[in-house]
C-alpha positions in Angstrom: -221.9 -83.8 -186.2 -218.7 -85.7 -187.0 -217.5 -85.2 -183.4 -220.8 -86.4 -182.0 -220.8 -89.6 -184.1 -217.2 -90.3 -183.1 -218.1 -89.9 -179.4 -221.1 -92.2 -179.7 -219.0 -94.8 -181.5 -216.3 -94.6 -178.8 -219.0 -95.0 -176.1 -220.6 -97.9 -177.9 -217.3 -99.7 -178.1 -216.6 -99.1 -174.4 -220.0 -100.4 -173.4 -219.6 -103.5 -175.7 -216.2 -104.2 -174.0 -217.8 -104.0 -170.6 -220.6 -106.3 -171.6 -218.2 -108.8 -173.2 -216.0 -108.8 -170.1 -218.9 -109.5 -167.8 -220.0 -112.4 -170.1 -216.6 -114.1 -170.2 -217.0 -117.7 -169.2 -214.8 -120.7 -168.7 -215.5 -124.0 -170.3 -214.4 -127.1 -168.4 -214.0 -130.6 -169.9 -213.8 -133.6 -167.6 -213.2 -137.1 -168.9 -212.1 -140.7 -168.1 -208.5 -140.1 -169.2 -206.2 -137.9 -171.2 -203.5 -139.2 -173.6 -200.2 -137.3 -173.4 -199.1 -137.7 -177.0 -195.5 -136.7 -176.2 -194.9 -139.4 -173.6 -197.6 -141.9 -174.3 -198.8 -141.6 -170.7 -202.5 -142.1 -170.1 -203.6 -139.8 -167.2 -206.8 -140.5 -165.3 -209.6 -138.0 -164.5 -208.4 -134.8 -166.2 -210.2 -131.5 -165.8 -209.3 -129.0 -168.5 -210.2 -125.3 -168.3 -210.6 -123.3 -171.5 -210.8 -119.5 -171.8 -211.3 -117.7 -175.1 -210.4 -120.8 -177.1 -207.1 -121.5 -175.2 -206.3 -124.1 -172.6 -205.8 -122.2 -169.4 -205.4 -125.0 -166.8 -205.1 -128.7 -166.6 -205.8 -130.6 -163.3 -206.4 -134.1 -162.3 -208.9 -135.6 -159.9 -210.5 -132.2 -159.4 -214.0 -130.9 -159.6 -214.6 -127.4 -161.1 -216.1 -124.5 -159.2 -218.5 -123.1 -161.7 -219.7 -119.5 -161.8 -223.0 -118.4 -163.5 -221.7 -118.4 -167.1 -219.3 -121.3 -166.9 -219.9 -124.6 -168.7 -218.9 -128.2 -167.8 -218.7 -130.8 -170.5 -218.6 -134.2 -168.8 -217.2 -137.2 -170.9 -216.9 -139.9 -168.2 -216.4 -142.8 -170.6 -214.1 -141.1 -173.1 -210.3 -140.4 -173.4 -209.1 -136.9 -174.5 -206.5 -136.2 -177.2 -205.3 -133.2 -179.1 -207.1 -132.7 -182.5 -205.6 -134.7 -185.3 -203.7 -133.1 -188.2 -203.5 -134.2 -191.9 -200.6 -132.6 -193.8 -201.8 -133.5 -197.3 -205.4 -133.0 -198.4 -207.2 -131.7 -201.5 -210.5 -130.4 -200.3 -211.8 -129.4 -203.7 -211.6 -132.9 -205.2 -214.1 -135.7 -204.9 -213.0 -139.2 -205.7 -216.5 -140.3 -206.6 -216.6 -137.8 -209.5 -214.8 -138.8 -212.7 -211.9 -136.7 -213.9 -213.7 -135.8 -217.1 -216.5 -134.3 -215.0 -214.1 -132.4 -212.7 -212.6 -130.6 -215.8 -215.9 -128.9 -216.2 -216.2 -127.6 -212.7 -215.9 -123.9 -212.1 -213.8 -122.5 -209.3 -216.9 -121.4 -207.3 -218.2 -124.9 -207.6 -214.8 -126.2 -206.3 -215.0 -123.8 -203.3 -218.5 -125.1 -202.4 -217.2 -128.7 -202.6 -214.2 -127.7 -200.4 -216.5 -126.2 -197.7 -218.6 -129.3 -197.6 -215.5 -131.6 -197.3 -213.9 -129.2 -194.7 -216.8 -129.8 -192.4 -216.6 -133.6 -192.9 -212.9 -133.5 -192.2 -213.4 -131.6 -188.9 -216.1 -133.9 -187.8 -213.7 -136.8 -188.3 -211.5 -135.3 -185.7 -209.0 -133.5 -187.9 -208.8 -129.9 -186.5 -205.9 -128.9 -188.8 -205.1 -129.7 -192.4 -202.6 -128.6 -195.1 -204.3 -128.3 -198.5 -201.7 -128.9 -201.1 -203.0 -127.6 -204.3 -206.3 -126.1 -205.6 -207.3 -124.1 -208.6 -208.3 -120.4 -208.4 -207.4 -119.9 -204.7 -210.6 -121.7 -203.9 -209.4 -123.3 -200.6 -207.8 -120.0 -199.5 -211.3 -118.5 -199.7 -212.7 -121.5 -197.8 -210.0 -121.1 -195.1 -210.8 -117.4 -194.8 -214.5 -118.2 -194.5 -213.8 -120.7 -191.7 -211.6 -118.1 -189.9 -214.4 -115.5 -190.2 -217.0 -117.9 -188.8 -219.0 -118.1 -192.1 -218.6 -121.8 -192.5 -217.4 -124.8 -190.4 -214.0 -126.5 -190.9 -210.5 -127.2 -189.6 -207.6 -124.8 -189.4 -206.2 -124.7 -193.0 -202.7 -124.1 -194.3 -203.5 -123.6 -198.0 -200.9 -123.7 -200.8 -203.0 -122.2 -203.6 -202.2 -123.6 -207.1 -199.3 -126.1 -207.1 -196.2 -125.0 -208.9 -195.2 -127.3 -211.8 -193.4 -127.4 -215.1 -195.1 -127.1 -218.5 -196.7 -130.5 -219.3 -195.7 -131.9 -215.9 -197.7 -133.5 -213.1 -199.2 -130.2 -211.9 -200.2 -129.0 -215.4 -203.3 -130.3 -217.1 -202.5 -132.5 -220.0 -206.0 -133.8 -220.7 -207.2 -131.1 -223.0 -206.3 -130.7 -226.8 -203.6 -128.2 -227.8 -206.0 -125.9 -229.6 -207.6 -125.0 -226.3 -204.2 -123.6 -225.2 -204.9 -124.4 -221.5 -202.1 -124.2 -218.9 -202.7 -124.9 -215.2 -202.5 -121.7 -213.1 -199.4 -122.9 -211.1 -197.2 -123.6 -214.1 -193.9 -121.7 -214.2 -190.6 -122.6 -215.9 -187.2 -121.2 -214.8 -185.9 -119.8 -211.5 -187.3 -116.3 -211.8 -190.6 -117.4 -213.2 -191.1 -119.8 -210.3 -190.2 -116.9 -207.8 -193.0 -114.8 -209.4 -195.4 -117.7 -209.1 -194.6 -118.1 -205.4 -195.1 -114.3 -204.9 -198.4 -114.5 -206.7 -199.6 -117.3 -204.5 -198.6 -115.4 -201.4 -200.3 -112.2 -202.8 -203.6 -114.0 -202.9 -203.3 -115.6 -199.4 -201.3 -118.8 -199.6 -199.7 -119.7 -196.2 -197.9 -122.8 -197.7 -196.3 -123.6 -201.0 -196.3 -126.8 -203.0 -194.1 -127.7 -206.0 -194.2 -130.8 -208.1 -190.7 -132.3 -208.3 -191.6 -135.5 -210.2 -194.3 -137.1 -212.3 -197.4 -138.4 -210.5 -199.9 -141.2 -210.4 -203.0 -139.3 -211.4 -201.7 -137.0 -214.2 -201.7 -137.8 -217.9 -198.4 -138.5 -219.7 -196.0 -138.2 -216.7 -193.8 -140.9 -215.3 -193.9 -141.1 -211.5 -190.1 -141.7 -211.2 -189.0 -138.9 -213.5 -187.7 -135.6 -212.0 -189.4 -132.5 -213.3 -188.0 -129.2 -211.9 -184.3 -128.7 -211.9 -182.4 -128.0 -208.7 -182.0 -124.3 -209.5 -185.8 -124.0 -209.9 -186.6 -125.9 -206.7 -184.0 -123.8 -204.8 -185.6 -120.6 -206.1 -189.0 -121.7 -204.9 -187.8 -122.7 -201.5 -185.7 -119.5 -201.0 -188.6 -117.3 -202.0 -191.1 -119.1 -199.8 -188.7 -119.3 -196.8 -187.9 -115.6 -197.1 -191.7 -115.1 -196.5 -191.6 -117.7 -193.7 -193.9 -120.2 -195.5 -193.3 -124.0 -195.5 -192.6 -125.8 -198.8 -193.9 -129.2 -199.7 -192.5 -131.2 -202.7 -194.6 -133.8 -204.5 -192.0 -136.4 -205.3 -192.3 -140.1 -206.1 -189.0 -140.7 -207.9 -185.6 -141.1 -206.2 -183.8 -138.3 -208.0 -186.6 -135.8 -207.5 -186.8 -136.7 -203.8 -183.1 -136.1 -203.3 -183.0 -132.9 -205.3 -186.0 -131.5 -203.4 -184.3 -132.3 -200.1 -181.0 -130.6 -201.2 -183.0 -127.6 -202.3 -184.3 -127.3 -198.7 -188.0 -128.2 -198.9 -189.7 -128.7 -195.5 -191.5 -131.9 -196.5 -191.5 -134.5 -199.3 -194.9 -135.8 -200.2 -195.4 -139.5 -201.2 -191.6 -140.3 -201.2 -192.3 -143.6 -202.9 -188.9 -144.6 -204.3 -186.5 -144.0 -201.4 -182.9 -145.3 -201.6 -180.3 -145.3 -198.8 -178.9 -141.9 -199.9 -182.4 -140.3 -199.9 -183.1 -141.6 -196.4 -179.7 -140.3 -195.2 -180.3 -136.9 -196.8 -183.7 -136.6 -195.1 -182.2 -137.3 -191.8 -179.3 -134.9 -192.4 -181.5 -132.1 -193.4 -184.3 -132.8 -191.0 -186.8 -133.1 -193.8 -190.3 -134.4 -193.0 -191.7 -137.3 -195.1 -195.5 -137.3 -195.7 -196.4 -140.7 -197.1 -199.9 -141.6 -198.2 -199.9 -145.3 -197.7 -203.6 -145.9 -197.1 -205.3 -145.0 -200.4 -204.0 -147.8 -202.6 -206.8 -150.2 -201.9 -209.5 -147.6 -202.5 -207.9 -146.5 -205.9 -207.5 -150.1 -207.1 -211.0 -151.2 -205.9 -213.0 -148.2 -206.9 -210.8 -146.2 -209.4 -212.2 -147.7 -212.6 -215.8 -147.2 -211.7 -215.0 -143.6 -210.7 -213.4 -142.8 -214.0 -209.7 -143.3 -213.3 -207.8 -144.1 -216.5 -206.0 -147.3 -217.0 -202.7 -145.4 -217.3 -203.2 -144.0 -213.7 -204.3 -147.4 -212.3 -201.1 -148.9 -213.7 -199.0 -146.2 -212.1 -200.7 -146.9 -208.8 -199.9 -150.6 -209.1 -196.3 -149.6 -209.8 -196.0 -147.3 -206.8 -198.0 -148.9 -204.0 -195.7 -151.7 -202.8 -192.6 -149.6 -203.3 -194.0 -146.8 -201.3 -195.0 -149.0 -198.4 -191.5 -150.6 -198.4 -190.0 -147.1 -198.4 -192.2 -146.1 -195.5 -191.1 -149.1 -193.4 -187.4 -148.3 -194.1 -187.8 -144.6 -193.3 -189.5 -145.5 -190.0 -186.7 -147.9 -189.1 -184.1 -145.3 -189.9 -185.8 -142.7 -187.7 -186.6 -140.1 -190.4 -189.0 -137.3 -189.5 -192.5 -138.4 -190.4 -195.8 -136.6 -190.5 -199.4 -137.8 -191.2 -200.4 -137.1 -194.8 -203.1 -139.0 -196.6 -203.7 -137.2 -200.0 -207.4 -137.1 -199.0 -209.5 -136.8 -202.2 -207.9 -140.0 -203.6 -210.3 -141.6 -201.1 -213.4 -140.0 -199.6 -212.9 -137.1 -197.3 -213.6 -138.0 -193.6 -211.9 -141.3 -193.9 -208.5 -139.8 -193.1 -208.0 -141.8 -189.9 -208.1 -145.1 -191.7 -204.4 -144.5 -192.6 -203.4 -145.0 -188.9 -203.8 -148.7 -189.1 -201.7 -148.9 -192.3 -198.9 -146.9 -190.5 -198.9 -149.4 -187.7 -199.0 -152.3 -190.1 -196.0 -151.0 -191.9 -193.7 -150.3 -189.0 -194.8 -147.6 -186.7 -195.9 -148.0 -183.1 -199.4 -146.7 -182.2 -197.8 -143.8 -180.4 -195.5 -142.9 -183.4 -198.5 -142.9 -185.7 -200.4 -140.5 -183.3 -197.3 -138.3 -182.9 -197.1 -138.0 -186.7 -200.6 -136.5 -186.7 -200.1 -134.3 -183.7 -196.8 -133.0 -182.4 -194.8 -133.8 -185.6 -197.3 -132.1 -187.9 -197.3 -129.1 -185.6 -193.5 -128.9 -185.8 -193.7 -129.0 -189.6 -196.0 -126.1 -189.6 -193.9 -124.3 -187.0 -197.0 -124.1 -184.9 -195.8 -126.5 -182.1 -196.1 -123.8 -179.5 -199.9 -123.6 -180.1 -201.0 -126.9 -181.7 -200.4 -130.6 -181.4 -200.8 -131.2 -177.6 -203.2 -130.7 -174.8 -201.1 -128.2 -172.9 -201.6 -125.0 -171.0 -201.4 -122.0 -173.4 -202.2 -124.2 -176.5 -205.3 -123.9 -178.6 -208.2 -125.9 -177.3 -208.3 -128.3 -180.2 -209.5 -131.4 -178.4 -211.1 -134.7 -179.5 -212.3 -137.6 -177.5 -212.2 -141.3 -178.3 -214.0 -144.3 -176.8 -211.0 -146.5 -176.2 -207.2 -146.3 -175.6 -205.8 -145.7 -179.2 -202.4 -147.1 -178.0 -204.1 -150.5 -177.7 -206.4 -150.2 -180.7 -205.4 -147.5 -183.2 -208.6 -148.1 -185.2 -210.6 -146.4 -182.5 -209.5 -143.1 -184.1 -211.7 -143.9 -187.1 -214.9 -143.1 -185.0 -214.6 -139.8 -183.1 -217.6 -139.0 -180.9 -216.4 -135.5 -179.7 -214.6 -132.7 -181.5 -213.7 -129.3 -180.3 -211.7 -126.6 -182.1 -210.6 -123.4 -180.4 -212.9 -124.1 -177.5 -216.0 -124.6 -179.7 -217.7 -128.0 -179.8 -218.5 -129.1 -183.3 -219.4 -132.7 -182.5 -220.7 -134.3 -179.3 
């Protein structure tokens, strides 16, 4: 009986393979133009062939020869671009919900929130994101659900719980001591932080985040003050890199930024208080800066009504202008820059509103787009599969109604989104 069942199973698999092979189809996209994000060249009348979620051919001024199962998506008024990438989001967090209410949310509730915001983010044209911190491995579960086809969302690099010192920015200091609560990413000392990295990886993290300084939205921390010592940061980086995972360091303050760079982190998040030495170190080490220069206005306009404490609003007032000055100086110096917004400080789906701020504070339109495409792909070490419309790359493609090199705000309204050859918005 066992042999018969095994034979039937083998036959079924063979028949399924034959059926699938006969049903294979090519999807074609034709459009008004294609933006080469590497060169800035706008190429007219592209025809892109997609097989099994991968770009198989790119031609110009051609018409496809369609077989029975092939599909043509014709976008005669639109310009094609690679899907956008945001290197700093928090999909579990909702800026319209007060922090006191968030404390009472369970991990399953956070995962449901994250799945909802993941879909909004994808529909906004962001086909890849890096989620830098979430309790209970909730976003890792959402990522796995997206990959399995259970829910809709972007590709996700998920860090799991952020690593931080006791009482620091990535701990929770809002509860009384008798509750004895410590955030799940807290670890002190080089070996303890190595264990925490290993634990995150055990439960599915494909990125690691550490908190090198205080932060704007924590209680009782100063944004400019370093938290982890060099030895602790180095241990985190070495452990993560040994497992080939990228490391992001939350760092506003100058000393924390420089220590994180010397420890070998792949990216520094926020990077608010840069001095000349920090900029020189970033260039020397090839460190990527991810600077969230959009969300200040939202926080200062809506923070109080959304339950943001006065302590946190004051820290935002302290950081905002300094961070934008630092951004401008980093751009002028030619430091590696990626697109990171800290989505959840403002509503998810508004990620592209940062592009205009990046141009306002020193970048060209092409530089801003490159930050959210080829640069972000390099940071993730995925630049052979993501970040460009190119043969052999994933078919992560968006379309826009105007040339974004002339009007960067056109990226705020995306009429067409494809990820891995599947259309999610048209």
